[in-house]
C-alpha positions in Angstrom: 118.3 -30.2 8.4 115.1 -29.5 10.2 115.2 -29.0 14.0 113.8 -31.4 16.5 110.2 -31.1 17.6 109.6 -34.1 20.0 109.7 -32.6 23.5 111.2 -35.7 25.2 114.0 -35.8 22.7 114.6 -32.1 23.0 114.8 -32.2 26.7 117.1 -35.2 26.8 119.3 -33.6 24.1 119.6 -30.1 25.5 123.3 -30.3 26.4 123.5 -26.8 28.0 126.8 -25.0 27.6 128.0 -21.7 29.2 129.5 -19.3 26.7 132.5 -17.4 28.0 132.0 -13.9 29.1 129.6 -11.6 30.8 126.6 -10.1 28.9 124.3 -7.2 29.5 121.1 -5.8 27.9 121.2 -2.2 26.9 118.9 0.1 25.0 119.5 3.0 22.7 117.4 4.9 20.2 120.1 5.1 17.5 123.2 3.0 18.4 126.3 3.6 16.4 127.2 1.1 13.7 130.4 0.1 15.6 128.3 -0.9 18.6 125.8 -2.8 16.4 128.6 -4.7 14.8 129.7 -6.0 18.3 126.2 -6.9 19.5 125.2 -10.5 20.1 121.6 -9.5 19.4 119.6 -6.5 18.4 115.9 -6.2 18.6 113.8 -3.1 17.7 111.1 -2.1 20.1 109.0 1.0 20.1 111.2 2.6 22.7 114.5 2.0 21.0 116.8 -0.8 20.0 117.6 -3.4 22.6 121.1 -4.8 22.4 122.8 -7.8 24.1 126.5 -7.1 24.2 129.5 -8.2 26.2 129.7 -6.3 29.5 133.2 -5.0 28.5 131.7 -3.6 25.2 129.0 -1.8 27.2 131.6 -0.4 29.5 133.7 0.8 26.6 130.8 2.6 25.1 129.7 4.0 28.5 126.3 2.3 28.3 124.1 1.7 31.4 122.7 -1.7 32.3 121.3 -3.2 35.4 121.6 -7.0 34.8 124.8 -8.9 34.2 124.2 -12.3 32.7 125.8 -15.6 31.7 124.8 -16.9 28.3 123.8 -20.5 28.1 123.3 -22.2 24.8 121.2 -25.3 24.5 123.2 -27.3 22.0 120.2 -29.3 20.6 118.9 -28.1 17.2 115.3 -27.2 18.2 112.7 -26.4 15.6 111.3 -22.9 15.8 107.8 -24.4 16.1 108.7 -27.0 18.7 106.2 -26.8 21.6 107.1 -27.0 25.3 110.9 -26.7 25.5 110.9 -23.1 26.7 108.1 -23.8 29.2 110.0 -26.9 30.5 113.4 -25.3 31.1 112.0 -21.9 32.3 109.8 -23.7 34.9 112.8 -25.7 36.1 114.8 -22.5 36.5 112.0 -20.7 38.2 111.7 -23.5 40.8 115.4 -22.7 41.6 114.7 -18.9 41.8 116.5 -18.2 38.6 115.1 -15.8 36.1 115.8 -16.4 32.4 115.7 -14.3 29.3 115.3 -16.5 26.3 116.4 -15.9 22.7 115.6 -18.4 20.0 118.1 -18.6 17.2 117.5 -20.6 14.0 119.4 -23.6 15.4 119.5 -23.2 19.2 117.8 -21.7 22.2 119.9 -19.3 24.2 119.3 -18.4 27.8 120.6 -15.4 29.7 120.6 -15.9 33.5 122.0 -14.0 36.4 125.8 -14.4 36.2 125.9 -15.4 39.9 123.5 -18.3 39.3 125.0 -19.7 36.1 126.3 -22.9 37.7 123.0 -23.4 39.5 121.2 -23.0 36.2 123.4 -25.5 34.4 122.7 -28.0 37.3 118.9 -27.5 37.0 119.0 -27.9 33.2 121.2 -31.0 33.4 118.8 -32.4 36.0 115.7 -32.2 33.8 117.7 -33.4 30.8 118.7 -36.6 32.7 115.3 -37.5 34.0 
């Protein structure tokens, strides 16, 4: 099944959900395989591998981080070439003073926001979805 592309449909169908847990971004040049196996996401940059892991995992491995996030999934199946969804929700969050770090999976968009602002982020996302 192909993902949705129509911006109005995408926004109305976002259905944001908070995933349980606390998440952090860490970076290592050569993370051990055990850590890679526990990562939610890995991305290779020139400076090293960025990993998104549960906070407890980072603590267990003695990793440093400076941002503790909630992970919100937009339940709508958005097409990877859909235009405007990220701009729409990131603008709505910015208006509330909420930074967002976005990851696009094949089926869904995932938003990492400050843990302390997760409920406020859900409210902002639901508000634009219901308009």
